[in-house]
N, CA, C and O atoms as CSV, one atom per row, in Angstrom:
chain,resi,resn,atom,element,x,y,z
A,1,MET,N,N,121.733,74.916,85.947
A,1,MET,CA,C,120.518,76.164,85.104
A,1,MET,C,C,119.279,76.005,86.016
A,1,MET,O,O,118.530,76.950,86.263
A,2,LYS,N,N,119.144,75.036,86.393
A,2,LYS,CA,C,117.915,76.199,88.338
A,2,LYS,C,C,117.666,76.914,88.918
A,2,LYS,O,O,116.587,77.334,89.335
A,3,THR,N,N,119.758,77.483,89.187
A,3,THR,CA,C,120.162,78.854,89.826
A,3,THR,C,C,119.410,80.032,88.581
A,3,THR,O,O,118.685,80.961,88.938
A,4,GLU,N,N,119.740,79.768,87.220
A,4,GLU,CA,C,119.714,81.223,86.573
A,4,GLU,C,C,118.214,80.641,86.664
A,4,GLU,O,O,117.592,81.695,86.536
A,5,VAL,N,N,117.387,79.793,86.782
A,5,VAL,CA,C,115.523,80.470,85.984
A,5,VAL,C,C,114.922,80.906,87.589
A,5,VAL,O,O,113.821,81.440,87.726
A,6,VAL,N,N,116.060,80.504,89.037
A,6,VAL,CA,C,115.267,81.495,90.047
A,6,VAL,C,C,115.173,82.652,90.281
A,6,VAL,O,O,114.390,83.387,90.883
A,7,GLU,N,N,116.797,82.808,89.289
A,7,GLU,CA,C,116.876,84.292,89.613
A,7,GLU,C,C,116.517,84.972,88.507
A,7,GLU,O,O,116.191,86.151,88.640
A,8,LYS,N,N,116.511,84.516,87.542
A,8,LYS,CA,C,115.113,85.202,86.186
A,8,LYS,C,C,113.928,84.791,86.874
A,8,LYS,O,O,112.973,84.466,86.168
A,9,LEU,N,N,113.878,84.771,87.392
A,9,LEU,CA,C,112.075,84.604,87.892
A,9,LEU,C,C,112.230,85.969,89.220
A,9,LEU,O,O,111.394,86.872,89.215
A,10,ALA,N,N,113.218,85.957,90.140
A,10,ALA,CA,C,112.647,86.324,90.925
A,10,ALA,C,C,112.976,87.860,89.819
A,10,ALA,O,O,112.168,88.787,89.793
A,11,ALA,N,N,113.854,87.865,89.257
A,11,ALA,CA,C,114.396,89.518,88.117
A,11,ALA,C,C,112.879,89.556,87.949
A,11,ALA,O,O,112.577,90.413,88.780
A,12,LEU,N,N,111.679,89.131,87.353
A,12,LEU,CA,C,110.787,89.091,86.832
A,12,LEU,C,C,110.014,89.784,87.988
A,12,LEU,O,O,109.840,91.000,88.067
A,13,ILE,N,N,109.475,88.644,89.075
A,13,ILE,CA,C,108.483,88.903,89.825
A,13,ILE,C,C,108.660,90.473,90.191
A,13,ILE,O,O,107.897,91.405,89.936
A,14,THR,N,N,109.882,90.473,90.856
A,14,THR,CA,C,110.566,92.389,92.070
A,14,THR,C,C,110.076,92.732,90.171
A,14,THR,O,O,108.852,92.772,90.297
A,15,ALA,N,N,110.281,92.913,89.025
A,15,ALA,CA,C,109.638,93.783,88.091
A,15,ALA,C,C,108.183,93.705,88.496
A,15,ALA,O,O,107.645,94.692,88.998
A,16,ALA,N,N,107.804,93.059,88.385
A,16,ALA,CA,C,105.958,92.642,88.380
A,16,ALA,C,C,104.653,93.840,89.207
A,16,ALA,O,O,103.543,94.326,88.989
A,17,PHE,N,N,106.317,93.826,90.771
A,17,PHE,CA,C,105.661,94.514,91.785
A,17,PHE,C,C,105.893,96.487,91.846
A,17,PHE,O,O,105.482,97.428,92.526
A,18,GLY,N,N,106.817,96.252,90.650
A,18,GLY,CA,C,107.942,97.649,90.102
A,18,GLY,C,C,106.922,98.889,89.516
A,18,GLY,O,O,106.810,100.078,89.816
A,19,LEU,N,N,106.106,97.841,88.342
A,19,LEU,CA,C,105.300,98.210,87.778
A,19,LEU,C,C,103.927,97.908,88.680
A,19,LEU,O,O,103.173,98.807,88.309
A,20,VAL,N,N,103.656,97.607,89.055
A,20,VAL,CA,C,102.455,97.541,89.895
A,20,VAL,C,C,102.352,98.987,90.980
A,20,VAL,O,O,101.572,99.933,91.096
A,21,ALA,N,N,103.503,98.568,91.600
A,21,ALA,CA,C,103.623,99.726,92.819
A,21,ALA,C,C,103.804,101.091,91.598
A,21,ALA,O,O,103.398,102.015,92.303
A,22,ALA,N,N,104.207,101.832,90.051
A,22,ALA,CA,C,104.241,102.771,89.743
A,22,ALA,C,C,102.632,103.038,89.063
A,22,ALA,O,O,102.250,104.130,88.641
A,23,LEU,N,N,101.700,101.599,89.074
A,23,LEU,CA,C,100.428,102.251,88.490
A,23,LEU,C,C,100.224,102.976,89.673
A,23,LEU,O,O,99.688,104.082,89.728
A,24,ALA,N,N,100.660,102.335,90.611
A,24,ALA,CA,C,99.261,102.972,91.912
A,24,ALA,C,C,100.033,104.506,91.863
A,24,ALA,O,O,99.316,105.486,91.665
A,25,TRP,N,N,101.338,104.671,92.027
A,25,TRP,CA,C,101.063,105.602,92.608
A,25,TRP,C,C,101.257,106.783,91.095
A,25,TRP,O,O,101.765,107.903,91.144
A,26,ASN,N,N,100.605,106.005,89.690
A,26,ASN,CA,C,99.978,106.776,88.631
A,26,ASN,C,C,98.725,107.675,89.003
A,26,ASN,O,O,98.390,108.857,89.071
A,27,ASP,N,N,98.205,106.312,89.214
A,27,ASP,CA,C,96.728,106.501,89.702
A,27,ASP,C,C,96.203,108.047,90.918
A,27,ASP,O,O,95.157,108.696,90.907
A,28,ALA,N,N,97.747,108.214,92.064
A,28,ALA,CA,C,98.034,108.810,93.147
A,28,ALA,C,C,97.687,109.480,92.492
A,28,ALA,O,O,96.523,109.536,92.095
A,29,ILE,N,N,98.643,110.244,92.155
A,29,ILE,CA,C,99.048,111.607,91.444
A,29,ILE,C,C,97.633,112.081,90.148
A,29,ILE,O,O,97.074,113.129,89.824
A,30,LYS,N,N,97.561,110.938,89.827
A,30,LYS,CA,C,96.381,111.464,88.559
A,30,LYS,C,C,95.008,112.547,89.545
A,30,LYS,O,O,94.409,113.591,89.287
A,31,ALA,N,N,95.015,111.537,90.755
A,31,ALA,CA,C,94.126,112.087,91.864
A,31,ALA,C,C,94.559,113.094,91.853
A,31,ALA,O,O,93.942,113.980,91.261
A,32,VAL,N,N,95.556,113.326,92.375
A,32,VAL,CA,C,95.668,114.674,92.831
A,32,VAL,C,C,95.455,115.665,92.257
A,32,VAL,O,O,95.352,116.749,92.831
A,33,PHE,N,N,95.304,115.441,90.534
A,33,PHE,CA,C,95.766,116.537,89.567
A,33,PHE,C,C,94.737,116.929,89.467
A,33,PHE,O,O,94.290,118.058,89.264
A,34,ASN,N,N,93.998,115.324,89.712
A,34,ASN,CA,C,92.068,116.152,89.292
A,34,ASN,C,C,91.878,116.870,90.073
A,34,ASN,O,O,91.831,118.023,89.644
A,35,VAL,N,N,91.668,116.722,91.547
A,35,VAL,CA,C,91.759,118.031,92.312
A,35,VAL,C,C,92.264,119.284,92.347
A,35,VAL,O,O,91.671,120.283,92.754
A,36,LEU,N,N,93.658,119.211,91.803
A,36,LEU,CA,C,94.124,120.245,91.667
A,36,LEU,C,C,93.618,121.284,90.442
A,36,LEU,O,O,93.595,122.486,90.706
A,37,PHE,N,N,93.224,120.840,89.139
A,37,PHE,CA,C,93.226,121.196,87.740
A,37,PHE,C,C,91.836,120.717,87.600
A,37,PHE,O,O,91.117,121.709,87.484
A,38,GLY,N,N,91.264,119.817,87.567
A,38,GLY,CA,C,88.813,119.957,87.551
A,38,GLY,C,C,89.232,118.252,86.826
A,38,GLY,O,O,90.364,117.801,86.653
A,39,GLU,N,N,88.341,117.802,86.617
A,39,GLU,CA,C,88.236,115.954,85.800
A,39,GLU,C,C,87.893,117.135,84.706
A,39,GLU,O,O,87.526,117.888,85.608
A,40,ASN,N,N,87.799,117.525,84.128
A,40,ASN,CA,C,87.736,118.270,82.687
A,40,ASN,C,C,90.383,119.609,82.367
A,40,ASN,O,O,90.900,120.724,82.446
A,41,SER,N,N,90.794,117.825,81.986
A,41,SER,CA,C,92.424,118.659,82.216
A,41,SER,C,C,92.316,119.466,81.043
A,41,SER,O,O,91.653,118.896,80.176
A,42,THR,N,N,92.602,120.232,80.819
A,42,THR,CA,C,93.384,120.131,78.831
A,42,THR,C,C,95.397,119.883,78.896
A,42,THR,O,O,96.326,119.628,79.663
A,43,ILE,N,N,95.100,120.158,77.633
A,43,ILE,CA,C,95.660,119.649,76.644
A,43,ILE,C,C,97.248,120.263,77.806
A,43,ILE,O,O,98.081,119.403,78.091
A,44,ILE,N,N,97.459,121.785,78.356
A,44,ILE,CA,C,98.778,121.960,78.245
A,44,ILE,C,C,98.376,121.529,80.360
A,44,ILE,O,O,99.229,121.655,81.238
A,45,ALA,N,N,96.879,121.047,80.608
A,45,ALA,CA,C,97.678,121.496,82.208
A,45,ALA,C,C,98.168,119.638,81.969
A,45,ALA,O,O,99.295,119.559,82.457
A,46,MET,N,N,97.717,118.142,81.395
A,46,MET,CA,C,97.676,117.252,81.008
A,46,MET,C,C,99.664,116.703,80.571
A,46,MET,O,O,100.190,115.589,80.565
A,47,MET,N,N,100.425,118.564,80.170
A,47,MET,CA,C,102.039,118.598,80.154
A,47,MET,C,C,102.595,119.050,80.777
A,47,MET,O,O,103.750,119.353,80.476
A,48,ILE,N,N,102.266,119.222,81.510
A,48,ILE,CA,C,102.086,120.052,83.310
A,48,ILE,C,C,102.244,119.005,83.829
A,48,ILE,O,O,103.336,118.784,84.355
A,49,TYR,N,N,101.249,118.045,83.857
A,49,TYR,CA,C,102.075,116.643,85.169
A,49,TYR,C,C,102.760,116.631,84.778
A,49,TYR,O,O,103.825,117.177,85.065
A,50,ALA,N,N,102.192,115.313,82.995
A,50,ALA,CA,C,103.850,114.682,81.881
A,50,ALA,C,C,104.991,115.232,82.575
A,50,ALA,O,O,105.809,114.472,83.094
A,51,ILE,N,N,105.167,116.976,82.651
A,51,ILE,CA,C,107.015,117.548,83.118
A,51,ILE,C,C,107.450,117.550,84.343
A,51,ILE,O,O,108.647,117.658,84.611
A,52,ILE,N,N,106.402,117.416,85.335
A,52,ILE,CA,C,106.273,117.492,86.472
A,52,ILE,C,C,107.261,115.648,87.103
A,52,ILE,O,O,108.363,115.302,87.527
A,53,VAL,N,N,105.584,114.875,86.670
A,53,VAL,CA,C,106.556,113.623,87.037
A,53,VAL,C,C,107.916,112.761,85.760
A,53,VAL,O,O,108.399,111.633,85.664
A,54,THR,N,N,108.058,113.970,85.060
A,54,THR,CA,C,109.273,113.217,84.559
A,54,THR,C,C,110.189,113.847,85.297
A,54,THR,O,O,111.124,113.062,85.453
A,55,ILE,N,N,110.409,114.904,85.854
A,55,ILE,CA,C,111.206,115.819,86.227
A,55,ILE,C,C,111.631,114.301,88.248
A,55,ILE,O,O,112.539,113.929,88.991
A,56,LEU,N,N,110.068,114.127,87.983
A,56,LEU,CA,C,110.616,113.767,89.462
A,56,LEU,C,C,111.300,111.849,89.427
A,56,LEU,O,O,111.853,110.923,90.022
A,57,ALA,N,N,110.596,112.423,88.064
A,57,ALA,CA,C,111.902,110.010,88.046
A,57,ALA,C,C,112.942,110.620,87.628
A,57,ALA,O,O,113.983,110.075,87.994
A,58,VAL,N,N,113.124,111.907,86.751
A,58,VAL,CA,C,114.474,111.733,86.873
A,58,VAL,C,C,115.387,112.194,88.079
A,58,VAL,O,O,116.618,112.198,88.065
A,59,ILE,N,N,114.581,112.577,89.113
A,59,ILE,CA,C,115.900,112.648,90.539
A,59,ILE,C,C,115.561,111.961,91.465
A,59,ILE,O,O,116.305,111.848,92.439
A,60,ALA,N,N,113.937,111.108,91.380
A,60,ALA,CA,C,114.235,109.370,91.943
A,60,ALA,C,C,115.637,109.013,91.079
A,60,ALA,O,O,116.678,108.682,91.648
A,61,THR,N,N,115.521,109.118,89.802
A,61,THR,CA,C,116.680,107.888,89.634
A,61,THR,C,C,118.117,108.391,90.142
A,61,THR,O,O,119.011,107.586,90.403
A,62,ILE,N,N,118.249,109.539,90.243
A,62,ILE,CA,C,119.914,110.212,90.466
A,62,ILE,C,C,119.728,109.585,92.302
A,62,ILE,O,O,120.388,108.699,92.845
A,63,TRP,N,N,118.884,110.215,92.746
A,63,TRP,CA,C,119.245,109.483,94.154
A,63,TRP,C,C,119.322,107.937,94.220
A,63,TRP,O,O,120.035,107.545,95.143
A,64,ILE,N,N,118.524,106.554,93.146
A,64,ILE,CA,C,118.732,106.168,93.548
A,64,ILE,C,C,120.380,105.068,93.332
A,64,ILE,O,O,121.054,104.188,93.866
A,65,GLY,N,N,120.296,105.830,92.322
A,65,GLY,CA,C,121.552,105.674,91.627
A,65,GLY,C,C,122.965,106.016,92.834
A,65,GLY,O,O,123.934,105.321,93.140
A,66,ARG,N,N,122.630,107.060,93.178
A,66,ARG,CA,C,123.249,107.404,93.838
A,66,ARG,C,C,123.916,106.059,95.467
A,66,ARG,O,O,124.941,105.441,95.752
A,67,VAL,N,N,122.202,106.316,96.179
A,67,VAL,CA,C,122.535,105.202,97.073
A,67,VAL,C,C,123.238,104.141,96.787
A,67,VAL,O,O,124.195,103.817,97.491
A,68,SER,N,N,122.710,103.156,95.262
A,68,SER,CA,C,123.476,102.411,95.599
A,68,SER,C,C,124.659,102.261,95.244
A,68,SER,O,O,125.304,101.506,95.970
A,69,GLU,N,N,125.244,102.750,94.300
A,69,GLU,CA,C,127.029,103.545,94.342
A,69,GLU,C,C,127.545,103.596,95.765
A,69,GLU,O,O,128.564,102.937,95.969
A,70,LYS,N,N,126.889,104.436,97.056
A,70,LYS,CA,C,127.655,104.407,98.474
A,70,LYS,C,C,127.508,103.198,99.648
A,70,LYS,O,O,127.874,103.205,100.824
A,71,GLN,N,N,126.753,102.053,98.772
A,71,GLN,CA,C,126.316,101.435,99.436
A,71,GLN,C,C,127.846,100.165,98.604
A,71,GLN,O,O,128.226,99.120,99.133
A,72,LYS,N,N,128.305,100.664,97.467
A,72,LYS,CA,C,129.187,99.733,96.467
A,72,LYS,C,C,130.684,100.319,97.242
A,72,LYS,O,O,131.779,99.912,96.855
């Protein structure tokens, strides 16, 4: 049981660091977005931001999956 607890804690801590990194990237991307579109962004600009971030997330997920498969 002790090994399982350590494994679960390691997974949770890793996920927490991933969340912190994601939030940091979100802030960085928002800052770039504000420089490009201005502080008073419109709904259309926000939708463009969401679409771009989604596309990047999909590309990154596919790339990570391929790298993971190669390692196996």
